[in-house]
C-alpha positions as CSV (number, residue, x, y, z in Angstrom):
1,M,34.0,45.4,-79.9
2,T,31.4,43.1,-81.3
3,A,27.7,42.7,-80.3
4,I,28.5,39.4,-78.6
5,E,31.1,41.0,-76.3
6,N,28.5,43.5,-75.0
7,V,26.1,40.7,-73.8
8,P,26.5,40.0,-70.1
9,S,27.6,36.5,-69.2
10,T,24.8,34.1,-68.3
11,T,27.1,31.5,-66.8
12,Q,27.2,33.3,-63.5
13,T,23.6,33.5,-62.2
14,R,24.3,33.7,-58.5
15,P,26.8,35.6,-56.3
16,A,30.1,33.7,-56.0
17,D,29.8,33.4,-52.2
18,F,26.3,31.7,-52.4
19,D,26.8,28.0,-51.7
20,L,23.9,25.8,-52.7
21,G,25.6,22.9,-51.0
22,A,25.6,24.7,-47.7
23,V,21.9,25.5,-48.2
24,G,21.3,21.8,-48.9
25,D,23.1,20.8,-45.7
26,K,21.0,23.3,-43.7
27,L,17.8,22.0,-45.3
28,R,18.8,18.4,-44.6
29,A,19.5,19.2,-40.9
30,V,16.2,21.0,-40.5
31,G,14.4,18.2,-42.4
32,T,16.0,15.6,-40.1
33,H,14.7,17.3,-37.0
34,A,11.3,18.0,-38.6
35,T,10.9,14.3,-39.7
36,R,12.0,12.8,-36.4
37,Y,10.1,15.2,-34.1
38,G,7.1,15.4,-36.5
39,L,6.8,11.6,-36.2
40,V,7.1,12.0,-32.4
41,V,4.3,14.6,-32.2
42,V,2.1,12.4,-34.4
43,L,2.6,9.4,-32.2
44,L,2.2,11.2,-29.0
45,W,-0.9,13.1,-30.2
46,I,-2.7,10.1,-31.7
47,G,-1.6,7.9,-28.8
48,G,-3.2,10.4,-26.4
49,M,-6.4,10.4,-28.5
50,K,-6.7,6.7,-28.0
51,F,-7.9,7.4,-24.4
52,T,-11.0,9.1,-25.8
53,A,-14.2,7.3,-26.7
54,Y,-14.2,9.1,-30.0
55,E,-10.9,7.5,-31.1
56,A,-11.7,4.1,-29.5
57,E,-14.9,3.9,-31.6
58,G,-13.1,5.3,-34.6
59,I,-10.6,2.5,-34.8
60,L,-13.2,-0.2,-34.1
61,P,-13.9,-1.1,-37.7
62,L,-10.2,-1.1,-38.7
63,V,-9.2,-3.4,-35.8
64,A,-12.3,-5.6,-35.9
65,N,-11.8,-6.5,-39.6
66,S,-8.1,-7.1,-39.2
67,P,-7.0,-10.7,-39.1
68,F,-3.9,-9.5,-37.3
69,M,-5.6,-7.5,-34.6
70,G,-9.3,-8.4,-34.5
71,W,-8.7,-11.1,-31.9
72,A,-7.9,-8.3,-29.4
73,Y,-11.6,-7.5,-28.9
74,D,-12.1,-11.1,-27.7
75,I,-10.0,-10.4,-24.6
76,L,-10.2,-6.6,-24.2
77,S,-13.0,-4.1,-24.5
78,V,-13.0,-1.5,-27.2
79,T,-11.8,1.2,-24.8
80,A,-9.2,-1.0,-23.0
81,F,-7.7,-2.0,-26.4
82,A,-7.6,1.6,-27.6
83,A,-5.9,2.7,-24.3
84,L,-3.4,-0.1,-24.6
85,L,-2.6,1.0,-28.1
86,G,-2.4,4.6,-26.9
87,V,0.2,3.6,-24.3
88,V,2.2,1.7,-27.0
89,E,2.1,4.7,-29.4
90,I,3.2,7.1,-26.6
91,V,6.1,4.9,-25.5
92,V,7.2,4.5,-29.1
93,G,7.1,8.3,-29.6
94,L,9.1,8.9,-26.5
95,L,11.7,6.3,-27.5
96,I,12.1,8.0,-30.9
97,A,12.5,11.4,-29.1
98,L,15.4,10.1,-27.1
99,R,17.7,10.3,-30.1
100,P,20.0,13.0,-28.6
101,V,20.7,10.9,-25.5
102,S,20.3,7.3,-26.8
103,P,20.4,6.6,-30.5
104,T,19.9,2.9,-29.8
105,A,16.6,3.6,-27.9
106,S,15.5,5.9,-30.7
107,A,16.3,3.2,-33.3
108,V,14.2,0.7,-31.3
109,G,11.3,3.1,-31.1
110,S,11.6,3.8,-34.9
111,G,11.6,0.1,-35.6
112,L,8.5,-0.4,-33.4
113,A,6.8,2.5,-35.2
114,A,7.6,0.9,-38.6
115,G,6.0,-2.3,-37.4
116,M,2.9,-0.4,-36.3
117,F,2.7,1.4,-39.7
118,V,3.1,-1.9,-41.7
119,T,0.3,-3.3,-39.6
120,T,-2.0,-0.4,-40.1
121,L,-1.3,-0.4,-43.8
122,T,-2.9,-3.9,-44.0
123,F,-6.2,-2.2,-43.1
124,L,-6.2,-1.0,-46.7
125,V,-6.9,-4.6,-47.7
126,T,-8.9,-5.8,-44.7
127,T,-11.3,-3.0,-43.9
128,P,-14.6,-2.6,-45.8
129,G,-15.2,0.7,-47.4
130,V,-11.6,1.5,-48.3
131,W,-12.3,1.7,-52.0
132,E,-14.9,4.4,-52.9
133,P,-17.7,2.7,-54.8
134,S,-19.2,6.0,-56.1
135,L,-15.9,6.5,-58.0
136,G,-15.8,3.0,-59.4
137,G,-13.9,1.3,-56.6
138,F,-10.1,0.6,-56.8
139,P,-8.0,2.7,-57.0
140,A,-10.3,5.5,-55.7
141,L,-9.8,5.7,-51.9
142,S,-12.6,6.7,-49.5
143,A,-11.7,9.6,-47.2
144,M,-12.3,7.3,-44.2
145,P,-10.8,4.7,-43.9
146,G,-8.9,4.7,-47.2
147,Q,-7.1,8.1,-47.2
148,F,-6.8,8.0,-43.4
149,V,-4.8,4.8,-43.5
150,L,-2.8,5.7,-46.7
151,K,-0.9,8.4,-44.8
152,D,0.8,5.7,-42.8
153,L,2.8,5.0,-45.9
154,V,4.7,8.3,-45.4
155,L,4.9,7.6,-41.6
156,L,6.4,4.2,-42.4
157,G,9.0,5.9,-44.5
158,A,9.8,8.4,-41.7
159,A,10.1,5.6,-39.2
160,L,12.5,3.6,-41.4
161,W,14.6,6.7,-42.1
162,T,14.8,7.7,-38.4
163,A,15.7,4.1,-37.5
164,G,18.5,4.1,-40.0
165,E,19.8,7.5,-39.0
166,A,19.7,6.6,-35.3
167,L,21.5,3.3,-35.9
168,A,24.2,5.1,-37.9
169,A,24.7,7.6,-35.1
170,R,25.4,5.0,-32.4
171,P,28.9,5.5,-31.0
172,N,29.7,1.7,-31.2
173,R,28.1,0.8,-34.6
174,R,28.4,-3.0,-34.3
């Protein structure tokens, strides 16, 4: 017997019954639920916070400097607009949560969420103080509002993914 024959085989590094594909399927299923219902929790929580003076005042500079939303303060008070936005966020979150009973309603909610996140991402361009001047400006983001708004990029991705998944799950896919 040669020395090479005594070396254990390195080609089999895991037990034969361990299926990485099955692990991947389980992780995908858990990730699907975590993405959808994480998005729901974020929308419900932030929507609920819109009914507080703290949150209404917190979004004031974002909304006031937006060419898309600034006009709202001409017809609604700061607290009334925040409450309206809170209702929209809560309704959108509930629609997304309906996926087990109505994939279509969930897809609509996800589409609305995507629209909201695209809108809030415009705050990166329209809100003063996004780029941190003490670090030389662009691309250094301030904590607020810069980093606060940037997270909506991931939420946009989650909303688009949940919309696509819900549409694909509709019984009549036309």
